[in-house]
py3Dmol code that shows the C-alpha trace and the ligand (Angstrom):
import py3Dmol

protein = """\
ATOM      1  CA  MET A   1      -3.070   2.488 -13.525  1.00  0.00           C
ATOM      2  CA  HIS A   2      -5.562  -0.376 -13.315  1.00  0.00           C
ATOM      3  CA  PHE A   3      -5.947  -2.368 -10.160  1.00  0.00           C
ATOM      4  CA  HIS A   4      -7.610  -5.872 -10.612  1.00  0.00           C
ATOM      5  CA  VAL A   5      -8.478  -7.442  -7.092  1.00  0.00           C
ATOM      6  CA  LEU A   6      -9.294 -11.195  -6.888  1.00  0.00           C
ATOM      7  CA  THR A   7     -11.264 -11.620  -3.808  1.00  0.00           C
ATOM      8  CA  LEU A   8     -14.124 -13.399  -1.982  1.00  0.00           C
ATOM      9  CA  PHE A   9     -15.386  -9.981  -0.766  1.00  0.00           C
ATOM     10  CA  PRO A  10     -15.374  -7.635  -3.765  1.00  0.00           C
ATOM     11  CA  GLU A  11     -17.782  -5.016  -1.991  1.00  0.00           C
ATOM     12  CA  MET A  12     -15.382  -4.701   0.787  1.00  0.00           C
ATOM     13  CA  VAL A  13     -12.643  -3.532  -1.436  1.00  0.00           C
ATOM     14  CA  GLN A  14     -14.983  -1.417  -3.724  1.00  0.00           C
ATOM     15  CA  ASN A  15     -16.398   0.286  -0.675  1.00  0.00           C
ATOM     16  CA  GLY A  16     -13.015   1.108   0.845  1.00  0.00           C
ATOM     17  CA  ILE A  17     -11.384   2.356  -2.440  1.00  0.00           C
ATOM     18  CA  SER A  18     -14.205   4.317  -3.872  1.00  0.00           C
ATOM     19  CA  THR A  19     -14.214   6.810  -1.058  1.00  0.00           C
ATOM     20  CA  SER A  20     -12.049   9.913  -0.569  1.00  0.00           C
ATOM     21  CA  ILE A  21      -9.040  10.542  -2.616  1.00  0.00           C
ATOM     22  CA  THR A  22      -8.735   7.146  -4.397  1.00  0.00           C
ATOM     23  CA  GLY A  23     -12.473   7.458  -5.080  1.00  0.00           C
ATOM     24  CA  ARG A  24     -12.022  10.834  -6.878  1.00  0.00           C
ATOM     25  CA  ALA A  25      -9.007   9.469  -8.768  1.00  0.00           C
ATOM     26  CA  ILE A  26     -11.200   6.674 -10.068  1.00  0.00           C
ATOM     27  CA  ALA A  27     -13.923   9.243 -10.948  1.00  0.00           C
ATOM     28  CA  ARG A  28     -11.323  11.253 -12.947  1.00  0.00           C
ATOM     29  CA  GLY A  29      -9.843   8.258 -14.579  1.00  0.00           C
ATOM     30  CA  ASP A  30      -6.314   8.491 -13.076  1.00  0.00           C
ATOM     31  CA  ILE A  31      -6.688   4.983 -11.541  1.00  0.00           C
ATOM     32  CA  ALA A  32      -9.211   2.248 -12.197  1.00  0.00           C
ATOM     33  CA  LEU A  33     -10.364  -0.553  -9.949  1.00  0.00           C
ATOM     34  CA  SER A  34     -11.828  -3.920 -10.941  1.00  0.00           C
ATOM     35  CA  THR A  35     -12.865  -6.565  -8.635  1.00  0.00           C
ATOM     36  CA  VAL A  36     -13.366 -10.227  -9.437  1.00  0.00           C
ATOM     37  CA  ASN A  37     -15.278 -12.644  -7.129  1.00  0.00           C
ATOM     38  CA  ILE A  38     -13.261 -15.779  -6.949  1.00  0.00           C
ATOM     39  CA  ARG A  39     -16.430 -17.729  -5.901  1.00  0.00           C
ATOM     40  CA  ASP A  40     -17.791 -17.053  -9.378  1.00  0.00           C
ATOM     41  CA  TYR A  41     -15.087 -19.124 -10.815  1.00  0.00           C
ATOM     42  CA  SER A  42     -15.767 -22.291  -8.708  1.00  0.00           C
ATOM     43  CA  THR A  43     -16.736 -25.183 -10.811  1.00  0.00           C
ATOM     44  CA  GLU A  44     -18.233 -26.938  -7.796  1.00  0.00           C
ATOM     45  CA  LYS A  45     -21.938 -27.143  -7.681  1.00  0.00           C
ATOM     46  CA  HIS A  46     -22.273 -25.183  -4.445  1.00  0.00           C
ATOM     47  CA  LYS A  47     -19.650 -22.782  -5.457  1.00  0.00           C
ATOM     48  CA  LYS A  48     -17.329 -24.054  -2.811  1.00  0.00           C
ATOM     49  CA  VAL A  49     -13.825 -22.449  -2.814  1.00  0.00           C
ATOM     50  CA  ASP A  50     -12.017 -24.061   0.176  1.00  0.00           C
ATOM     51  CA  ASP A  51     -11.263 -27.537   1.540  1.00  0.00           C
ATOM     52  CA  TYR A  52      -9.501 -29.257   4.560  1.00  0.00           C
ATOM     53  CA  PRO A  53      -5.753 -29.051   4.518  1.00  0.00           C
ATOM     54  CA  TYR A  54      -3.785 -32.076   3.521  1.00  0.00           C
ATOM     55  CA  GLY A  55      -1.950 -33.296   6.639  1.00  0.00           C
ATOM     56  CA  GLY A  56      -4.611 -32.078   8.953  1.00  0.00           C
ATOM     57  CA  GLY A  57      -4.711 -29.063  11.139  1.00  0.00           C
ATOM     58  CA  ALA A  58      -7.092 -26.244  11.835  1.00  0.00           C
ATOM     59  CA  GLY A  59      -9.009 -24.149   9.316  1.00  0.00           C
ATOM     60  CA  MET A  60      -9.692 -24.431   5.734  1.00  0.00           C
ATOM     61  CA  VAL A  61      -7.572 -23.854   2.530  1.00  0.00           C
ATOM     62  CA  MET A  62      -8.524 -21.885  -0.619  1.00  0.00           C
ATOM     63  CA  GLN A  63      -8.387 -24.364  -3.558  1.00  0.00           C
ATOM     64  CA  ALA A  64      -6.252 -23.840  -6.504  1.00  0.00           C
ATOM     65  CA  GLN A  65      -8.937 -24.131  -9.315  1.00  0.00           C
ATOM     66  CA  PRO A  66     -11.158 -21.141  -8.661  1.00  0.00           C
ATOM     67  CA  VAL A  67      -8.142 -18.925  -7.742  1.00  0.00           C
ATOM     68  CA  TYR A  68      -6.458 -19.919 -11.016  1.00  0.00           C
ATOM     69  CA  ASP A  69      -9.534 -19.474 -13.179  1.00  0.00           C
ATOM     70  CA  ALA A  70     -10.304 -16.073 -11.751  1.00  0.00           C
ATOM     71  CA  TRP A  71      -6.666 -14.988 -12.276  1.00  0.00           C
ATOM     72  CA  ARG A  72      -6.661 -16.393 -15.961  1.00  0.00           C
ATOM     73  CA  SER A  73      -9.812 -14.451 -16.720  1.00  0.00           C
ATOM     74  CA  VAL A  74      -8.073 -11.257 -15.905  1.00  0.00           C
ATOM     75  CA  ARG A  75      -4.778 -12.269 -17.573  1.00  0.00           C
ATOM     76  CA  ASP A  76      -6.515 -13.372 -20.724  1.00  0.00           C
ATOM     77  CA  ALA A  77      -8.874 -10.409 -21.056  1.00  0.00           C
ATOM     78  CA  LEU A  78      -5.647  -8.177 -20.800  1.00  0.00           C
ATOM     79  CA  GLY A  79      -3.777 -10.437 -23.201  1.00  0.00           C
ATOM     80  CA  LYS A  80      -0.340  -9.904 -21.557  1.00  0.00           C
ATOM     81  CA  ASP A  81       1.628 -10.884 -18.519  1.00  0.00           C
ATOM     82  CA  VAL A  82       0.601  -8.876 -15.500  1.00  0.00           C
ATOM     83  CA  ARG A  83       2.487  -8.540 -12.283  1.00  0.00           C
ATOM     84  CA  THR A  84       0.516 -10.409  -9.499  1.00  0.00           C
ATOM     85  CA  VAL A  85       0.752  -9.635  -5.779  1.00  0.00           C
ATOM     86  CA  PHE A  86      -0.458 -12.126  -3.265  1.00  0.00           C
ATOM     87  CA  LEU A  87      -1.031 -10.445   0.088  1.00  0.00           C
ATOM     88  CA  SER A  88       0.049 -12.595   2.958  1.00  0.00           C
ATOM     89  CA  PRO A  89       1.839 -12.291   6.260  1.00  0.00           C
ATOM     90  CA  GLN A  90       4.680 -14.385   4.821  1.00  0.00           C
ATOM     91  CA  GLY A  91       5.558 -11.765   2.177  1.00  0.00           C
ATOM     92  CA  LYS A  92       8.142  -9.212   2.002  1.00  0.00           C
ATOM     93  CA  VAL A  93       7.023  -6.186   4.089  1.00  0.00           C
ATOM     94  CA  PHE A  94       5.668  -3.375   2.098  1.00  0.00           C
ATOM     95  CA  ASP A  95       7.213   0.012   2.243  1.00  0.00           C
ATOM     96  CA  GLN A  96       7.243   3.419   0.369  1.00  0.00           C
ATOM     97  CA  GLN A  97       9.886   2.239  -2.124  1.00  0.00           C
ATOM     98  CA  LYS A  98       7.691  -0.698  -3.127  1.00  0.00           C
ATOM     99  CA  ALA A  99       4.740   1.683  -3.430  1.00  0.00           C
ATOM    100  CA  ARG A 100       6.657   3.748  -5.815  1.00  0.00           C
ATOM    101  CA  GLU A 101       7.835   0.823  -7.742  1.00  0.00           C
ATOM    102  CA  LEU A 102       4.348  -0.656  -8.219  1.00  0.00           C
ATOM    103  CA  ALA A 103       3.103   2.683  -9.358  1.00  0.00           C
ATOM    104  CA  GLY A 104       5.074   2.212 -12.625  1.00  0.00           C
ATOM    105  CA  GLU A 105       2.856  -0.649 -13.669  1.00  0.00           C
ATOM    106  CA  GLU A 106      -0.044  -0.233 -16.137  1.00  0.00           C
ATOM    107  CA  ASP A 107      -1.920  -3.085 -14.599  1.00  0.00           C
ATOM    108  CA  LEU A 108      -1.642  -4.832 -11.241  1.00  0.00           C
ATOM    109  CA  ILE A 109      -3.433  -7.966  -9.982  1.00  0.00           C
ATOM    110  CA  LEU A 110      -3.897  -8.275  -6.251  1.00  0.00           C
ATOM    111  CA  LEU A 111      -4.878 -11.679  -4.926  1.00  0.00           C
ATOM    112  CA  CYS A 112      -6.503 -11.739  -1.539  1.00  0.00           C
ATOM    113  CA  GLY A 113      -6.437 -14.975   0.414  1.00  0.00           C
ATOM    114  CA  HIS A 114      -8.838 -16.060   3.185  1.00  0.00           C
ATOM    115  CA  TYR A 115      -9.053 -18.939   5.689  1.00  0.00           C
ATOM    116  CA  GLU A 116      -5.904 -20.480   6.593  1.00  0.00           C
ATOM    117  CA  GLY A 117      -4.212 -19.879   3.324  1.00  0.00           C
ATOM    118  CA  VAL A 118      -4.240 -20.657  -0.433  1.00  0.00           C
ATOM    119  CA  ASP A 119      -3.108 -23.918  -2.089  1.00  0.00           C
ATOM    120  CA  GLU A 120       0.659 -23.316  -2.614  1.00  0.00           C
ATOM    121  CA  ARG A 121       0.500 -24.931  -6.052  1.00  0.00           C
ATOM    122  CA  VAL A 122      -1.552 -22.041  -7.688  1.00  0.00           C
ATOM    123  CA  LEU A 123       0.787 -19.419  -6.064  1.00  0.00           C
ATOM    124  CA  GLU A 124       3.691 -21.214  -7.809  1.00  0.00           C
ATOM    125  CA  GLU A 125       1.879 -21.611 -11.134  1.00  0.00           C
ATOM    126  CA  ILE A 126       0.843 -17.947 -11.203  1.00  0.00           C
ATOM    127  CA  GLY A 127       4.334 -16.792 -10.006  1.00  0.00           C
ATOM    128  CA  VAL A 128       3.017 -14.383  -7.535  1.00  0.00           C
ATOM    129  CA  GLU A 129       5.026 -11.850  -5.496  1.00  0.00           C
ATOM    130  CA  GLU A 130       4.072 -12.202  -1.903  1.00  0.00           C
ATOM    131  CA  ILE A 131       3.667  -8.806   0.127  1.00  0.00           C
ATOM    132  CA  SER A 132       2.806  -8.302   3.763  1.00  0.00           C
ATOM    133  CA  ILE A 133       1.708  -5.080   5.259  1.00  0.00           C
ATOM    134  CA  GLY A 134       3.239  -5.886   8.589  1.00  0.00           C
ATOM    135  CA  ASP A 135       3.857  -8.395  11.345  1.00  0.00           C
ATOM    136  CA  TYR A 136       0.468  -9.210  12.321  1.00  0.00           C
ATOM    137  CA  VAL A 137      -2.189 -11.623  10.922  1.00  0.00           C
ATOM    138  CA  LEU A 138      -5.374 -10.216   9.371  1.00  0.00           C
ATOM    139  CA  THR A 139      -8.460 -12.247   8.690  1.00  0.00           C
ATOM    140  CA  GLY A 140      -8.074 -11.871   4.960  1.00  0.00           C
ATOM    141  CA  GLY A 141      -5.939 -10.040   2.361  1.00  0.00           C
ATOM    142  CA  GLU A 142      -8.652  -7.428   1.487  1.00  0.00           C
ATOM    143  CA  LEU A 143      -7.529  -4.758   3.970  1.00  0.00           C
ATOM    144  CA  ALA A 144      -3.980  -5.377   2.963  1.00  0.00           C
ATOM    145  CA  ALA A 145      -4.763  -5.045  -0.698  1.00  0.00           C
ATOM    146  CA  MET A 146      -6.627  -1.752   0.038  1.00  0.00           C
ATOM    147  CA  VAL A 147      -3.479  -0.490   1.927  1.00  0.00           C
ATOM    148  CA  VAL A 148      -1.318  -1.350  -1.087  1.00  0.00           C
ATOM    149  CA  ILE A 149      -3.758   0.337  -3.506  1.00  0.00           C
ATOM    150  CA  ASP A 150      -4.030   3.445  -1.466  1.00  0.00           C
ATOM    151  CA  ALA A 151      -0.217   3.852  -1.057  1.00  0.00           C
ATOM    152  CA  VAL A 152       0.534   2.896  -4.748  1.00  0.00           C
ATOM    153  CA  SER A 153      -2.128   5.412  -6.033  1.00  0.00           C
ATOM    154  CA  ARG A 154      -0.622   8.313  -4.236  1.00  0.00           C
ATOM    155  CA  ASN A 155       2.447   7.822  -6.505  1.00  0.00           C
ATOM    156  CA  VAL A 156       0.400   7.622  -9.813  1.00  0.00           C
ATOM    157  CA  PRO A 157       0.465  10.967 -11.612  1.00  0.00           C
ATOM    158  CA  GLY A 158      -2.726  12.933 -11.204  1.00  0.00           C
ATOM    159  CA  VAL A 159      -3.961  11.186  -8.117  1.00  0.00           C
ATOM    160  CA  LEU A 160      -2.721  13.802  -5.707  1.00  0.00           C
ATOM    161  CA  THR A 161      -3.861  17.231  -6.582  1.00  0.00           C
ATOM    162  CA  ASN A 162      -2.106  20.391  -5.206  1.00  0.00           C
ATOM    163  CA  ALA A 163      -4.245  20.435  -2.119  1.00  0.00           C
ATOM    164  CA  ASP A 164      -2.914  16.992  -1.131  1.00  0.00           C
ATOM    165  CA  SER A 165       0.530  17.186  -2.631  1.00  0.00           C
ATOM    166  CA  GLY A 166       2.898  14.301  -1.685  1.00  0.00           C
ATOM    167  CA  THR A 167       6.276  15.936  -2.360  1.00  0.00           C
ATOM    168  CA  GLU A 168       7.333  16.733   1.202  1.00  0.00           C
ATOM    169  CA  GLU A 169       5.761  13.764   2.851  1.00  0.00           C
ATOM    170  CA  SER A 170       7.087  11.245   5.438  1.00  0.00           C
ATOM    171  CA  PHE A 171       9.704   8.831   4.074  1.00  0.00           C
ATOM    172  CA  SER A 172      10.472  10.955   0.857  1.00  0.00           C
ATOM    173  CA  GLU A 173      14.122  11.069   2.226  1.00  0.00           C
ATOM    174  CA  HIS A 174      13.742   8.497   4.999  1.00  0.00           C
ATOM    175  CA  LEU A 175      12.547  11.119   7.334  1.00  0.00           C
ATOM    176  CA  LEU A 176       9.198  11.537   9.250  1.00  0.00           C
ATOM    177  CA  GLU A 177       7.151  14.662   8.792  1.00  0.00           C
ATOM    178  CA  TYR A 178       7.478  17.839  10.810  1.00  0.00           C
ATOM    179  CA  PRO A 179       4.649  18.868  12.969  1.00  0.00           C
ATOM    180  CA  GLN A 180       1.788  20.844  11.327  1.00  0.00           C
ATOM    181  CA  TYR A 181      -0.508  23.467  12.614  1.00  0.00           C
ATOM    182  CA  THR A 182      -3.565  25.501  11.307  1.00  0.00           C
ATOM    183  CA  ARG A 183      -5.936  28.059  12.617  1.00  0.00           C
ATOM    184  CA  PRO A 184      -6.541  29.349  15.330  1.00  0.00           C
ATOM    185  CA  GLU A 185      -3.007  30.670  16.479  1.00  0.00           C
ATOM    186  CA  GLU A 186      -3.814  29.710  20.108  1.00  0.00           C
ATOM    187  CA  TRP A 187      -5.940  26.677  21.111  1.00  0.00           C
ATOM    188  CA  MET A 188      -6.412  25.521  24.736  1.00  0.00           C
ATOM    189  CA  GLY A 189      -3.594  27.806  25.828  1.00  0.00           C
ATOM    190  CA  ARG A 190      -1.245  26.150  23.146  1.00  0.00           C
ATOM    191  CA  ARG A 191       0.242  28.523  20.804  1.00  0.00           C
ATOM    192  CA  VAL A 192       1.565  27.747  17.148  1.00  0.00           C
ATOM    193  CA  PRO A 193       5.314  27.882  17.112  1.00  0.00           C
ATOM    194  CA  GLU A 194       6.188  31.637  16.569  1.00  0.00           C
ATOM    195  CA  ILE A 195       8.518  30.833  13.511  1.00  0.00           C
ATOM    196  CA  LEU A 196       5.617  29.498  11.495  1.00  0.00           C
ATOM    197  CA  LEU A 197       3.866  32.914  11.837  1.00  0.00           C
ATOM    198  CA  SER A 198       7.083  34.903  10.866  1.00  0.00           C
ATOM    199  CA  GLY A 199       6.624  34.596   7.087  1.00  0.00           C
ATOM    200  CA  HIS A 200      10.369  33.869   6.815  1.00  0.00           C
ATOM    201  CA  HIS A 201      10.394  30.990   4.385  1.00  0.00           C
ATOM    202  CA  GLU A 202      13.891  30.108   4.763  1.00  0.00           C
ATOM    203  CA  ASN A 203      13.773  29.907   8.546  1.00  0.00           C
ATOM    204  CA  VAL A 204      10.516  27.994   8.313  1.00  0.00           C
ATOM    205  CA  ALA A 205      12.058  25.456   5.985  1.00  0.00           C
ATOM    206  CA  LYS A 206      15.184  25.216   8.358  1.00  0.00           C
ATOM    207  CA  TRP A 207      12.858  24.672  11.385  1.00  0.00           C
ATOM    208  CA  ARG A 208      10.864  22.078   9.564  1.00  0.00           C
ATOM    209  CA  LYS A 209      14.024  20.157   8.517  1.00  0.00           C
ATOM    210  CA  GLU A 210      15.249  20.283  12.206  1.00  0.00           C
ATOM    211  CA  GLN A 211      11.843  18.997  13.492  1.00  0.00           C
ATOM    212  CA  SER A 212      11.882  16.139  10.964  1.00  0.00           C
ATOM    213  CA  LEU A 213      15.239  15.063  12.085  1.00  0.00           C
ATOM    214  CA  LEU A 214      14.433  15.292  15.763  1.00  0.00           C
ATOM    215  CA  ARG A 215      11.199  13.338  15.383  1.00  0.00           C
ATOM    216  CA  THR A 216      12.952  10.650  13.215  1.00  0.00           C
ATOM    217  CA  LYS A 217      15.793  10.221  15.708  1.00  0.00           C
ATOM    218  CA  GLU A 218      13.337   9.927  18.614  1.00  0.00           C
ATOM    219  CA  ARG A 219      10.591   7.844  17.121  1.00  0.00           C
ATOM    220  CA  ARG A 220      12.279   5.847  14.433  1.00  0.00           C
ATOM    221  CA  PRO A 221      16.139   5.454  15.011  1.00  0.00           C
ATOM    222  CA  ASP A 222      16.216   2.831  12.223  1.00  0.00           C
ATOM    223  CA  LEU A 223      15.072   5.391   9.623  1.00  0.00           C
ATOM    224  CA  TYR A 224      17.346   8.076  11.321  1.00  0.00           C
ATOM    225  CA  ALA A 225      20.423   5.838  10.696  1.00  0.00           C
ATOM    226  CA  LEU A 226      19.388   5.516   7.023  1.00  0.00           C
ATOM    227  CA  ALA A 227      18.742   9.133   6.497  1.00  0.00           C
ATOM    228  CA  ASN A 228      22.216   9.993   8.129  1.00  0.00           C
ATOM    229  CA  GLY A 229      23.917   7.359   5.985  1.00  0.00           C
ATOM    230  CA  GLU A 230      22.608   9.062   2.866  1.00  0.00           C
ATOM    231  CA  GLU A 231      23.506  12.566   4.006  1.00  0.00           C
ATOM    232  CA  MET A 232      27.023  11.236   4.730  1.00  0.00           C
ATOM    233  CA  SER A 233      27.470   9.511   1.325  1.00  0.00           C
ATOM    234  CA  GLY A 234      26.020  12.563  -0.389  1.00  0.00           C
ATOM    235  CA  SER A 235      28.811  14.720   1.089  1.00  0.00           C
ATOM    236  CA  CYS A 236      31.717  12.358   0.188  1.00  0.00           C
ATOM    237  CA  GLY A 237      31.882  10.776   3.675  1.00  0.00           C
ATOM    238  CA  LYS A 238      32.044  14.019   5.609  1.00  0.00           C
ATOM    239  CA  ASN A 239      30.430  13.683   9.001  1.00  0.00           C
ATOM    240  CA  LYS A 240      27.706  16.406   9.153  1.00  0.00           C
TER     241      LYS A 240
END
"""
ligand_1 = """\
10
LIG
N -3.308 -11.453 5.064
C -3.281 -11.665 6.495
N -2.387 -10.922 7.149
C -1.669 -10.217 6.237
C -0.683 -9.219 6.398
N -0.193 -8.984 7.677
N -0.212 -8.731 5.198
C -0.905 -8.914 4.065
N -1.829 -9.867 3.917
C -2.318 -10.498 5.013
"""
view = py3Dmol.view(width=600, height=400)
view.addModel(protein, "pdb")
view.setStyle({"model": 0}, {"cartoon": {"style": "trace"}})
view.addModel(ligand_1, "xyz")
view.setStyle({"model": 1}, {"stick": {}})
view.zoomTo()
view.show()
């Protein structure tokens, strides 16, 4: 899968994604990352990319022309229609389901805004899909794009090796993950739960499932309701 990021801060995205698991996935060729500096596409003599908002108000707005030309450069090089995500707090909130869905794309363009926003006309012309990573406002779309790239990449075949397997992770069935422990058996007077030392795989699996349910019920009652709903429909409406 190839991510194409349109941004005013390409080095920020390159630095963030070229580290750790995503970095290794790039080195292996399981994912690819290209960044395009929107400023390079400004036709203005000082390479300006923003201007005052019509109607007044604080802050600056990114102009349509450099954004559109940067986007066209990627689209034309690929020679096909490419799904384009615009990172913005006005978008639909990103979740694991969306991460899995986007992982099915061969190419994905991510447009990062800055300042007070981007001229609406270029968003309409491109036909962007607006995605937010949560109900708070960032200074720009770059961190949001990195969050999306990271979460999507984990769902691209080959990116997670056995050592960082994602099959039993949080949200795989609307449940939070069970608590994990590693050596030593006792630390600061706290012991690892006995059952995990028993070697009894079935009991361990049962305990983990219970812990997942407990955690989800306590910490995320919204997810718990979803998980419960699925269990009930999976057993023909019987209340488990
Ligand atoms: N840009 C600024 N804030 C954002 C958010 N919460 N999600 C995505 N992009 C953003």
